[in-house]
MDAnalysis code that builds the backbone (N, CA, C; Angstrom):
import MDAnalysis as mda
import numpy as np

u = mda.Universe.empty(654, n_residues=218, atom_resindex=np.repeat(np.arange(218), 3), trajectory=True)
u.add_TopologyAttr("name", ["N", "CA", "C"] * 218)
u.add_TopologyAttr("resid", np.arange(1, 219))
u.add_TopologyAttr("resname", ["UNK", "UNK", "UNK", "UNK", "UNK", "UNK", "UNK", "UNK", "UNK", "UNK", "UNK", "UNK", "UNK", "UNK", "UNK", "UNK", "UNK", "UNK", "UNK", "UNK", "UNK", "UNK", "UNK", "UNK", "UNK", "UNK", "UNK", "UNK", "UNK", "UNK", "UNK", "UNK", "UNK", "UNK", "UNK", "UNK", "UNK", "UNK", "UNK", "UNK", "UNK", "UNK", "UNK", "UNK", "UNK", "UNK", "UNK", "UNK", "UNK", "UNK", "UNK", "UNK", "UNK", "UNK", "UNK", "UNK", "UNK", "UNK", "UNK", "UNK", "UNK", "UNK", "UNK", "UNK", "UNK", "UNK", "UNK", "UNK", "UNK", "UNK", "UNK", "UNK", "UNK", "UNK", "UNK", "UNK", "UNK", "UNK", "UNK", "UNK", "UNK", "UNK", "UNK", "UNK", "UNK", "UNK", "UNK", "UNK", "UNK", "UNK", "UNK", "UNK", "UNK", "UNK", "UNK", "UNK", "UNK", "UNK", "UNK", "UNK", "UNK", "UNK", "UNK", "UNK", "UNK", "UNK", "UNK", "UNK", "UNK", "UNK", "UNK", "UNK", "UNK", "UNK", "UNK", "UNK", "UNK", "UNK", "UNK", "UNK", "UNK", "UNK", "UNK", "UNK", "UNK", "UNK", "UNK", "UNK", "UNK", "UNK", "UNK", "UNK", "UNK", "UNK", "UNK", "UNK", "UNK", "UNK", "UNK", "UNK", "UNK", "UNK", "UNK", "UNK", "UNK", "UNK", "UNK", "UNK", "UNK", "UNK", "UNK", "UNK", "UNK", "UNK", "UNK", "UNK", "UNK", "UNK", "UNK", "UNK", "UNK", "UNK", "UNK", "UNK", "UNK", "UNK", "UNK", "UNK", "UNK", "UNK", "UNK", "UNK", "UNK", "UNK", "UNK", "UNK", "UNK", "UNK", "UNK", "UNK", "UNK", "UNK", "UNK", "UNK", "UNK", "UNK", "UNK", "UNK", "UNK", "UNK", "UNK", "UNK", "UNK", "UNK", "UNK", "UNK", "UNK", "UNK", "UNK", "UNK", "UNK", "UNK", "UNK", "UNK", "UNK", "UNK", "UNK", "UNK", "UNK", "UNK", "UNK", "UNK", "UNK", "UNK", "UNK", "UNK", "UNK", "UNK"])
u.atoms.positions = np.array([
    [10.564, 24.015, -8.647],
    [11.613, 24.944, -8.313],
    [11.219, 26.551, -8.489],
    [11.539, 27.284, -7.428],
    [11.011, 28.688, -7.807],
    [11.422, 29.478, -8.743],
    [10.708, 30.322, -9.248],
    [11.150, 31.060, -10.428],
    [11.642, 32.546, -9.891],
    [12.837, 32.671, -10.176],
    [13.245, 33.684, -9.775],
    [13.854, 35.416, -10.793],
    [14.214, 36.053, -10.416],
    [14.760, 36.954, -11.452],
    [15.814, 37.603, -10.456],
    [17.177, 37.566, -10.837],
    [18.110, 38.169, -10.143],
    [18.713, 39.377, -10.984],
    [18.496, 40.604, -10.492],
    [19.258, 41.945, -11.542],
    [20.296, 42.510, -10.327],
    [21.336, 43.067, -10.946],
    [22.227, 43.860, -10.209],
    [22.063, 45.566, -10.954],
    [21.985, 46.489, -10.261],
    [21.606, 47.831, -10.328],
    [23.085, 48.537, -9.673],
    [23.099, 49.543, -10.607],
    [24.486, 50.538, -10.427],
    [23.831, 51.825, -10.073],
    [24.325, 52.572, -9.118],
    [24.121, 53.821, -9.015],
    [25.383, 54.570, -9.264],
    [25.575, 55.864, -9.830],
    [26.660, 56.747, -10.265],
    [26.580, 58.139, -9.469],
    [27.567, 58.801, -9.060],
    [27.604, 60.058, -8.240],
    [28.879, 60.945, -8.758],
    [28.587, 61.816, -9.053],
    [29.906, 62.790, -9.577],
    [29.845, 63.916, -8.615],
    [30.697, 64.280, -7.601],
    [30.719, 65.716, -6.518],
    [32.099, 66.500, -6.785],
    [31.691, 67.494, -6.681],
    [32.736, 68.605, -6.501],
    [33.466, 68.693, -5.044],
    [34.513, 68.360, -4.982],
    [35.269, 68.374, -3.714],
    [35.082, 70.032, -3.065],
    [34.774, 69.711, -1.537],
    [34.852, 70.864, -0.802],
    [35.261, 70.769, 0.325],
    [36.202, 69.800, 0.738],
    [37.042, 69.869, 1.691],
    [38.298, 69.195, 1.442],
    [39.152, 69.734, 2.509],
    [40.594, 69.543, 2.282],
    [41.024, 68.533, 3.617],
    [41.779, 67.432, 3.325],
    [42.350, 66.167, 4.353],
    [43.592, 66.417, 4.436],
    [44.282, 67.307, 5.086],
    [45.821, 67.388, 5.115],
    [46.557, 66.348, 6.207],
    [47.574, 65.701, 5.358],
    [48.032, 64.900, 6.484],
    [49.845, 65.308, 6.725],
    [50.160, 65.152, 7.707],
    [51.313, 65.372, 8.388],
    [52.144, 64.254, 8.802],
    [53.396, 63.610, 8.587],
    [53.865, 62.385, 8.799],
    [55.622, 62.812, 9.445],
    [55.335, 62.874, 10.798],
    [56.822, 62.960, 11.373],
    [57.356, 61.460, 11.627],
    [58.942, 61.900, 11.566],
    [59.308, 60.361, 11.768],
    [60.977, 60.777, 12.424],
    [61.345, 59.641, 13.149],
    [62.867, 59.928, 13.910],
    [63.531, 58.662, 14.538],
    [64.754, 58.596, 14.554],
    [65.231, 57.459, 15.353],
    [66.278, 57.931, 16.074],
    [65.795, 56.902, 17.316],
    [66.824, 57.269, 18.554],
    [67.335, 56.050, 19.261],
    [68.538, 55.847, 19.811],
    [68.782, 54.681, 20.522],
    [68.285, 54.384, 21.641],
    [67.813, 55.480, 22.318],
    [67.496, 55.471, 23.524],
    [66.057, 55.704, 23.179],
    [64.910, 54.477, 23.941],
    [63.499, 54.645, 23.865],
    [62.740, 55.789, 24.533],
    [63.326, 56.167, 25.319],
    [62.644, 57.403, 26.035],
    [62.917, 58.661, 25.358],
    [64.084, 58.924, 24.610],
    [64.876, 60.000, 24.112],
    [63.885, 60.045, 22.683],
    [63.463, 59.006, 22.289],
    [62.765, 59.008, 20.953],
    [61.161, 59.486, 21.328],
    [60.661, 59.049, 22.207],
    [59.380, 59.465, 22.864],
    [59.711, 60.795, 22.655],
    [60.339, 61.779, 23.481],
    [60.718, 62.832, 24.131],
    [60.910, 63.388, 22.746],
    [61.754, 63.005, 21.266],
    [61.699, 63.986, 20.364],
    [60.598, 63.915, 19.440],
    [59.622, 62.889, 19.605],
    [58.442, 62.861, 19.083],
    [57.304, 63.903, 19.403],
    [57.531, 64.198, 20.946],
    [56.771, 65.450, 21.696],
    [56.812, 66.583, 21.565],
    [58.633, 66.642, 20.896],
    [58.917, 68.003, 20.487],
    [58.559, 68.406, 19.512],
    [58.784, 67.496, 18.428],
    [58.040, 67.885, 17.023],
    [56.691, 67.979, 16.799],
    [55.751, 67.145, 17.659],
    [54.355, 67.578, 17.889],
    [54.136, 68.880, 18.494],
    [54.964, 69.443, 19.607],
    [54.344, 70.876, 19.929],
    [54.720, 71.962, 18.610],
    [56.109, 71.764, 18.130],
    [56.328, 72.459, 16.843],
    [55.149, 72.583, 15.681],
    [54.650, 71.317, 15.161],
    [53.499, 71.363, 14.725],
    [52.334, 72.377, 15.304],
    [51.729, 71.677, 16.336],
    [50.891, 72.221, 16.775],
    [51.006, 74.091, 16.861],
    [52.165, 74.578, 16.868],
    [52.501, 76.046, 16.983],
    [52.224, 76.230, 15.411],
    [52.976, 75.772, 14.770],
    [53.135, 76.062, 13.073],
    [51.353, 76.365, 12.660],
    [50.647, 75.200, 13.008],
    [49.278, 74.723, 12.787],
    [48.432, 76.046, 13.259],
    [48.710, 76.831, 14.708],
    [47.941, 77.650, 15.068],
    [48.430, 79.121, 14.166],
    [49.689, 78.982, 13.925],
    [50.253, 80.395, 13.358],
    [49.599, 80.665, 12.061],
    [49.158, 79.410, 11.433],
    [48.607, 79.476, 10.102],
    [46.921, 79.970, 10.402],
    [46.448, 79.942, 11.469],
    [45.120, 80.209, 11.901],
    [44.314, 79.221, 11.859],
    [44.732, 77.842, 12.364],
    [44.136, 77.017, 12.597],
    [44.022, 76.700, 14.164],
    [42.610, 75.528, 14.534],
    [42.795, 75.604, 15.975],
    [43.739, 74.314, 15.965],
    [44.529, 74.304, 17.493],
    [45.360, 73.072, 17.772],
    [44.272, 71.904, 17.881],
    [43.112, 72.073, 18.542],
    [42.185, 71.200, 18.644],
    [41.658, 70.471, 17.164],
    [41.665, 71.271, 16.109],
    [41.667, 70.455, 14.673],
    [42.529, 69.092, 14.337],
    [43.640, 69.480, 15.017],
    [44.760, 68.537, 14.555],
    [44.672, 67.313, 15.400],
    [44.299, 65.893, 14.346],
    [44.126, 64.728, 15.059],
    [45.012, 63.667, 14.893],
    [45.426, 62.849, 15.453],
    [46.436, 61.638, 15.478],
    [45.925, 60.545, 14.880],
    [45.969, 60.317, 13.502],
    [45.472, 58.811, 13.011],
    [46.350, 57.798, 13.033],
    [47.647, 57.946, 13.575],
    [48.345, 56.988, 13.721],
    [49.606, 57.345, 14.578],
    [50.146, 56.307, 15.224],
    [51.575, 56.780, 16.337],
    [52.101, 55.362, 16.797],
    [53.113, 55.474, 16.384],
    [53.850, 53.705, 16.700],
    [55.454, 54.337, 16.749],
    [55.972, 53.083, 17.568],
    [57.331, 52.978, 17.726],
    [57.707, 52.100, 17.588],
    [58.869, 51.579, 16.506],
    [59.250, 50.249, 16.076],
    [60.711, 50.188, 16.088],
    [61.283, 48.865, 16.568],
    [63.053, 48.666, 16.656],
    [63.304, 48.699, 15.113],
    [64.102, 49.247, 14.426],
    [64.675, 49.481, 13.411],
    [66.207, 48.989, 13.495],
    [66.483, 47.996, 12.252],
    [67.711, 47.345, 12.220],
    [68.204, 47.587, 10.789],
    [69.391, 47.633, 10.436],
    [70.041, 47.708, 9.213],
    [70.896, 46.451, 8.559],
    [71.177, 46.042, 7.670],
    [71.676, 44.809, 7.177],
    [73.239, 45.616, 6.869],
    [74.308, 45.047, 7.663],
    [75.643, 45.139, 7.576],
    [76.346, 43.751, 7.277],
    [77.575, 44.042, 6.528],
    [78.186, 43.014, 6.335],
    [79.769, 42.760, 7.396],
    [79.744, 41.595, 7.925],
    [80.831, 41.649, 8.767],
    [82.401, 41.452, 8.145],
    [83.445, 41.390, 8.779],
    [84.739, 41.133, 8.200],
    [84.833, 39.995, 7.716],
    [83.697, 38.635, 7.834],
    [84.135, 37.233, 7.258],
    [83.145, 37.637, 5.699],
    [82.521, 38.579, 5.579],
    [81.740, 38.709, 4.445],
    [80.322, 38.447, 4.948],
    [79.620, 37.992, 5.779],
    [78.615, 37.589, 6.260],
    [77.772, 38.676, 6.575],
    [76.246, 38.269, 5.794],
    [75.390, 39.784, 6.540],
    [74.779, 39.656, 7.588],
    [74.774, 40.524, 8.534],
    [73.957, 40.525, 9.975],
    [73.145, 41.595, 10.118],
    [72.185, 42.009, 10.988],
    [71.366, 42.920, 11.538],
    [72.066, 43.506, 12.614],
    [72.012, 45.145, 12.321],
    [72.803, 45.953, 13.725],
    [71.374, 46.543, 13.860],
    [71.418, 46.578, 15.110],
    [70.464, 47.388, 16.123],
    [70.737, 48.915, 15.362],
    [69.484, 49.569, 14.764],
    [69.759, 51.200, 14.890],
    [69.159, 51.975, 15.787],
    [68.175, 51.601, 16.335],
    [67.512, 52.508, 17.172],
    [65.851, 52.166, 17.484],
    [65.107, 53.085, 17.953],
    [63.768, 53.279, 18.011],
    [62.913, 54.193, 17.084],
    [62.460, 53.573, 16.069],
    [61.839, 54.717, 15.016],
    [60.395, 55.129, 15.480],
    [60.171, 56.181, 15.465],
    [58.784, 56.602, 15.943],
    [58.071, 57.254, 14.858],
    [56.902, 56.740, 14.375],
    [56.207, 57.415, 13.469],
    [54.854, 58.040, 13.887],
    [54.602, 59.505, 13.325],
    [53.363, 60.005, 14.094],
    [52.479, 60.366, 12.895],
    [51.352, 60.106, 12.438],
    [50.617, 60.587, 11.409],
    [49.738, 61.437, 12.055],
    [49.272, 62.708, 11.221],
    [48.402, 63.652, 11.852],
    [47.875, 64.079, 10.697],
    [46.565, 64.615, 11.142],
    [45.634, 64.693, 9.918],
    [44.491, 66.155, 10.466],
    [44.270, 67.210, 9.260],
    [43.597, 68.093, 9.551],
    [42.617, 68.153, 8.248],
    [41.462, 68.261, 8.928],
    [40.307, 68.779, 7.397],
    [40.011, 70.189, 7.946],
    [39.579, 70.726, 6.643],
    [39.259, 72.251, 6.762],
    [38.585, 72.322, 5.248],
    [37.502, 73.582, 5.085],
    [37.011, 73.774, 3.740],
    [38.088, 74.040, 2.891],
    [37.705, 73.485, 1.598],
    [38.868, 74.056, 0.652],
    [38.689, 75.028, 0.165],
    [40.142, 75.529, 0.241],
    [40.438, 77.085, 0.023],
    [41.788, 77.105, -0.075],
    [42.569, 77.654, -1.305],
    [43.824, 77.816, -1.696],
    [44.612, 78.516, -1.050],
    [43.809, 79.547, -0.497],
    [44.561, 80.552, 0.562],
    [44.965, 80.077, 1.699],
    [44.114, 79.204, 2.131],
    [44.289, 78.782, 3.972],
    [45.282, 77.491, 3.345],
    [45.413, 76.985, 2.488],
    [46.083, 75.963, 2.389],
    [47.776, 76.184, 2.007],
    [47.533, 77.348, 1.368],
    [49.041, 77.641, 1.162],
    [49.489, 78.407, 2.643],
    [48.654, 78.859, 3.358],
    [49.150, 79.493, 4.588],
    [49.612, 78.312, 5.729],
    [48.917, 77.184, 5.321],
    [49.228, 75.824, 6.293],
    [50.382, 75.534, 5.812],
    [50.796, 75.381, 4.319],
    [52.002, 74.760, 4.152],
    [53.115, 75.622, 4.448],
    [53.055, 76.673, 3.945],
    [54.097, 77.704, 4.527],
    [54.346, 77.463, 6.322],
    [53.547, 77.522, 6.806],
    [53.822, 77.050, 8.379],
    [54.696, 75.840, 8.559],
    [54.160, 75.005, 7.793],
    [54.878, 73.481, 7.928],
    [56.512, 73.721, 7.465],
    [56.649, 74.153, 6.513],
    [57.972, 74.533, 5.540],
    [58.902, 75.219, 6.520],
    [58.265, 75.767, 7.734],
    [59.094, 76.748, 8.828],
    [59.589, 75.854, 10.181],
    [59.006, 74.651, 9.759],
    [59.444, 73.746, 11.020],
    [60.785, 73.249, 10.916],
    [61.411, 72.738, 11.758],
    [62.607, 72.108, 11.736],
    [62.274, 70.517, 12.107],
    [61.085, 70.267, 12.066],
    [60.894, 68.761, 12.264],
    [61.039, 67.862, 10.785],
    [61.145, 68.883, 9.810],
    [60.991, 68.013, 8.332],
    [59.680, 67.273, 8.021],
    [58.553, 67.601, 8.300],
    [57.537, 66.611, 8.200],
    [57.380, 66.401, 6.741],
    [56.772, 65.138, 6.279],
    [56.224, 64.914, 5.023],
    [54.764, 65.373, 5.300],
    [54.385, 66.126, 4.099],
    [53.034, 66.536, 3.734],
    [52.508, 66.317, 2.615],
    [50.914, 65.562, 2.785],
    [50.175, 65.089, 1.702],
    [48.559, 65.896, 1.903],
    [48.042, 65.787, 0.999],
    [46.630, 66.286, 0.980],
    [45.785, 65.716, 0.085],
    [44.683, 65.810, 0.538],
    [43.839, 65.190, -0.351],
    [42.272, 66.193, -0.361],
    [41.178, 65.792, -1.468],
    [40.213, 66.614, -1.369],
    [38.937, 65.651, -1.145],
    [38.139, 65.955, -0.420],
    [37.103, 65.309, -0.308],
    [35.657, 66.090, -0.091],
    [34.343, 65.099, 0.209],
    [33.511, 65.600, 0.813],
    [33.011, 66.130, 1.811],
    [32.260, 67.132, 2.403],
    [31.954, 67.072, 4.347],
    [30.725, 65.970, 4.201],
    [30.040, 65.674, 3.508],
    [28.789, 65.049, 3.792],
    [28.988, 63.854, 2.741],
    [29.661, 62.742, 3.138],
    [30.320, 61.826, 2.609],
    [28.971, 60.759, 2.653],
    [28.525, 60.855, 3.926],
    [27.331, 59.753, 4.462],
    [26.204, 59.922, 3.375],
    [25.757, 61.100, 3.217],
    [24.593, 61.555, 2.347],
    [24.677, 61.132, 0.868],
    [26.084, 61.069, 0.192],
    [26.198, 60.679, -0.852],
    [26.114, 58.798, -1.083],
    [26.377, 58.370, 0.243],
    [26.391, 57.101, 0.061],
    [24.938, 56.373, 0.066],
    [24.460, 57.147, 0.759],
    [23.025, 56.558, 0.731],
    [22.344, 56.887, -0.349],
    [22.631, 58.112, -0.937],
    [22.048, 58.409, -2.523],
    [22.417, 57.628, -3.628],
    [23.725, 57.061, -3.500],
    [24.121, 56.003, -4.009],
    [23.317, 54.418, -4.329],
    [23.142, 54.187, -2.759],
    [22.366, 53.145, -2.468],
    [20.973, 53.035, -3.290],
    [20.159, 54.561, -2.719],
    [18.724, 54.411, -3.446],
    [18.696, 54.689, -4.685],
    [20.200, 55.084, -5.613],
    [19.910, 54.832, -7.293],
    [20.354, 53.702, -7.800],
    [20.984, 52.843, -6.827],
    [21.118, 51.601, -7.069],
    [19.979, 50.621, -7.414],
    [19.110, 50.642, -5.921],
    [18.194, 50.155, -6.133],
    [16.923, 50.359, -7.015],
    [16.892, 52.030, -7.584],
    [16.356, 52.122, -8.466],
    [16.358, 51.495, -10.133],
    [17.793, 51.237, -10.275],
    [18.478, 50.911, -11.330],
    [17.918, 49.326, -11.487],
    [18.050, 48.599, -10.300],
    [17.747, 47.116, -10.517],
    [16.191, 46.992, -10.840],
    [15.115, 48.078, -9.937],
    [13.889, 48.265, -10.061],
    [13.591, 48.224, -11.754],
    [14.369, 49.049, -12.321],
    [14.236, 49.598, -13.563],
    [14.347, 48.409, -14.276],
    [15.367, 47.716, -14.569],
    [16.035, 46.924, -15.261],
    [15.295, 45.399, -15.158],
    [14.776, 45.295, -14.110],
    [13.642, 43.889, -13.623],
    [12.393, 44.304, -14.446],
    [11.971, 45.365, -14.174],
    [10.689, 45.552, -15.253],
    [10.770, 45.400, -16.506],
    [11.855, 45.916, -17.090],
    [11.821, 45.799, -18.596],
    [12.249, 43.938, -18.801],
    [13.079, 43.329, -17.990],
    [12.714, 42.132, -18.321],
    [11.863, 41.288, -18.029],
    [11.333, 41.742, -16.882],
    [9.890, 40.899, -16.733],
    [9.003, 40.920, -17.588],
    [8.886, 42.354, -18.507],
    [7.615, 42.581, -19.337],
    [8.661, 41.866, -20.460],
    [9.816, 41.791, -20.918],
    [10.090, 41.134, -22.197],
    [10.032, 39.653, -22.374],
    [10.109, 39.066, -20.773],
    [9.697, 37.469, -20.914],
    [8.186, 37.510, -20.238],
    [7.569, 38.273, -20.598],
    [6.011, 38.055, -20.064],
    [5.920, 37.344, -18.511],
    [6.378, 37.952, -17.811],
    [6.307, 37.026, -16.539],
    [5.851, 38.708, -15.249],
    [5.605, 38.068, -14.047],
    [5.282, 39.604, -13.288],
    [6.182, 39.178, -12.448],
    [6.609, 40.365, -11.730],
    [7.134, 40.557, -10.830],
    [6.371, 40.373, -9.165],
    [6.979, 39.564, -8.205],
    [6.289, 39.191, -7.301],
    [6.915, 39.874, -5.891],
    [7.197, 39.320, -4.959],
    [7.814, 40.155, -3.737],
    [9.189, 39.890, -3.982],
    [10.021, 40.644, -2.863],
    [11.447, 40.784, -3.073],
    [12.043, 39.633, -2.463],
    [12.751, 38.825, -2.951],
    [13.475, 37.404, -2.200],
    [14.752, 37.713, -1.163],
    [15.198, 38.331, -2.039],
    [16.806, 38.891, -1.411],
    [17.023, 40.143, -1.919],
    [18.088, 40.971, -0.825],
    [18.859, 42.219, -1.603],
    [20.356, 41.829, -0.955],
    [21.179, 41.857, -2.138],
    [22.446, 41.544, -1.942],
    [23.411, 42.714, -2.010],
    [24.151, 43.077, -0.711],
    [24.930, 44.411, -1.096],
    [26.570, 43.725, -0.198],
    [27.454, 44.419, -0.791],
    [28.516, 44.223, -0.324],
    [29.087, 45.699, 0.501],
    [29.125, 45.537, 1.646],
    [28.969, 46.805, 2.492],
    [30.641, 47.221, 2.701],
    [31.277, 47.418, 1.518],
    [32.877, 48.144, 1.441],
    [32.772, 49.159, 1.378],
    [34.083, 49.984, 2.108],
    [33.904, 51.511, 1.985],
    [34.294, 52.167, 0.894],
    [33.523, 53.347, 0.562],
    [33.779, 53.683, -0.813],
    [34.504, 54.733, -0.609],
    [35.088, 55.237, -1.355],
    [36.578, 56.135, -1.508],
    [35.888, 57.536, -1.709],
    [35.572, 58.700, -1.067],
    [35.054, 59.779, -1.535],
    [36.512, 60.716, -1.660],
    [37.367, 60.389, -2.225],
    [38.384, 61.464, -2.496],
    [39.211, 61.635, -3.411],
    [40.043, 62.511, -3.468],
    [40.728, 62.415, -5.134],
    [42.279, 63.313, -4.388],
    [43.503, 62.952, -4.845],
    [44.860, 63.475, -4.424],
    [45.603, 63.864, -5.603],
    [45.277, 65.026, -5.629],
    [46.126, 65.709, -7.288],
    [47.695, 66.029, -6.845],
    [48.191, 65.749, -5.470],
    [49.694, 66.453, -5.162],
    [50.044, 64.798, -4.467],
    [51.315, 64.579, -5.011],
    [52.083, 63.391, -4.177],
    [52.346, 64.014, -2.649],
    [52.904, 63.033, -2.120],
    [53.201, 63.561, -0.667],
    [54.662, 63.895, -0.923],
    [54.820, 65.306, 0.023],
    [56.272, 66.186, -0.279],
    [56.423, 66.356, 1.048],
    [57.912, 66.383, 1.210],
    [58.861, 66.381, 2.188],
    [59.047, 68.066, 2.196],
    [58.522, 68.731, 3.456],
    [58.511, 70.125, 3.622],
    [59.812, 70.283, 4.231],
    [61.172, 70.781, 4.108],
    [61.995, 70.804, 4.691],
    [62.154, 72.649, 5.283],
    [62.713, 72.746, 6.686],
    [62.457, 74.317, 7.005],
    [63.511, 74.954, 6.271],
    [62.972, 76.362, 6.021],
    [63.772, 77.113, 5.481],
    [63.711, 78.364, 6.391],
    [65.125, 79.108, 5.870],
    [65.503, 80.121, 7.000],
    [64.860, 81.227, 6.829],
    [64.096, 81.302, 5.789],
    [62.935, 82.718, 5.321],
    [61.677, 82.246, 4.829],
    [61.238, 81.396, 5.394],
    [59.946, 80.431, 4.879],
    [58.998, 81.651, 4.829],
    [57.964, 81.630, 3.206],
    [57.108, 82.872, 2.958],
    [56.391, 82.724, 4.121],
    [55.386, 83.474, 4.313],
    [54.093, 83.781, 4.900],
    [52.921, 82.874, 4.267],
    [52.689, 83.018, 3.036],
    [52.319, 81.699, 2.487],
    [52.424, 81.388, 1.028],
    [52.533, 80.023, 0.925],
    [52.917, 79.409, -0.815],
    [51.388, 79.879, -1.315],
    [51.846, 80.123, -2.599],
    [50.642, 80.494, -3.759],
    [50.382, 78.865, -4.497],
    [49.237, 78.380, -4.195],
    [48.709, 76.899, -4.243],
    [47.398, 76.877, -5.356],
    [47.653, 76.990, -6.437],
    [46.689, 77.255, -7.199],
    [45.843, 75.879, -7.774],
    [45.723, 75.115, -6.828],
    [44.977, 73.514, -7.328],
    [43.272, 73.922, -7.386],
    [43.464, 73.220, -8.569],
    [42.008, 73.059, -8.847],
    [41.732, 71.136, -8.902],
    [41.117, 71.010, -7.872],
    [41.058, 69.319, -8.066],
    [39.719, 68.505, -8.861],
    [39.855, 67.470, -9.494],
    [39.128, 67.002, -10.367],
    [37.842, 66.561, -9.561],
    [36.521, 66.526, -10.034],
    [35.521, 65.810, -9.715],
    [35.577, 64.347, -8.984],
    [34.837, 63.736, -8.211],
    [35.144, 62.767, -7.210],
    [33.877, 62.276, -7.965],
    [34.347, 60.805, -8.778],
    [33.341, 60.037, -9.212],
    [33.121, 58.827, -8.537],
    [32.071, 58.255, -7.861],
    [32.053, 57.084, -7.258],
    [30.528, 56.299, -7.916],
    [30.727, 54.652, -7.655],
    [29.606, 54.093, -7.915],
    [29.730, 52.965, -6.858],
    [28.254, 52.328, -6.994],
    [28.184, 51.437, -6.011],
    [26.985, 50.469, -6.720],
    [27.154, 49.087, -6.637],
    [26.246, 47.966, -6.850],
    [25.382, 47.151, -5.799],
    [24.086, 47.094, -6.035],
    [23.152, 46.156, -5.274],
    [22.644, 45.256, -6.220],
    [22.320, 44.001, -5.779],
    [21.700, 42.761, -6.644],
    [20.484, 42.879, -5.666],
    [19.623, 42.434, -6.360],
    [17.943, 42.225, -6.078],
    [17.461, 41.076, -6.553],
    [16.935, 40.240, -5.869],
    [16.539, 39.071, -6.430],
    [14.799, 39.143, -5.958],
    [14.209, 38.728, -7.177],
    [12.469, 39.074, -7.226],
    [12.116, 37.610, -7.441],
    [11.042, 37.051, -6.766],
    [10.178, 36.210, -7.086],
    [9.542, 36.310, -8.532],
    [8.892, 35.454, -9.487],
    [8.339, 35.948, -10.427],
    [6.844, 34.984, -10.790],
    [6.070, 35.404, -11.697],
    [4.976, 34.540, -11.644],
    [4.857, 34.605, -13.329],
])
């Protein structure tokens, strides 16, 4: 039987967030399908106008999800039985906007949304602009950690490392983000301020990754 040495290595990184990823959710219900779509379009136009008034380009506002579902509610009949009643067509439109981390710009953005009559649900998270570079660095560090551990183990066992037989890695998506604020509903105000003061300092983003390398030994 071949002699092998299997070692798992770990890479860790700590990053200062430099990008805000804002998310806006619009939702409504109407008994008529075409009217639900019309209301969704009207709300989108209002949000685009608000974004532009806060100094952002409309083209930066991206749709991440749009769907229309039938909505029912449980009601009790005169006989006391429960049944489902058709409420209408519910649309959900999720929009995202990324921009460099800046509390002043974030405050202006929130103020513009608060003045909208569409009553959007707003949330935001912090991330890094170049996540791919960080992912590659993590992989390199994990493999280096494997090699370091394998060398120590081989020397302690009085064996020599030969060629690498296998590298095992799970290509799961790593989350390079932190969300310091829960989603909030921004109701339209009669006299919304020109900007909200949001003094938010996000925590650093900490991410780790693991690689397993199998060596042949002699």
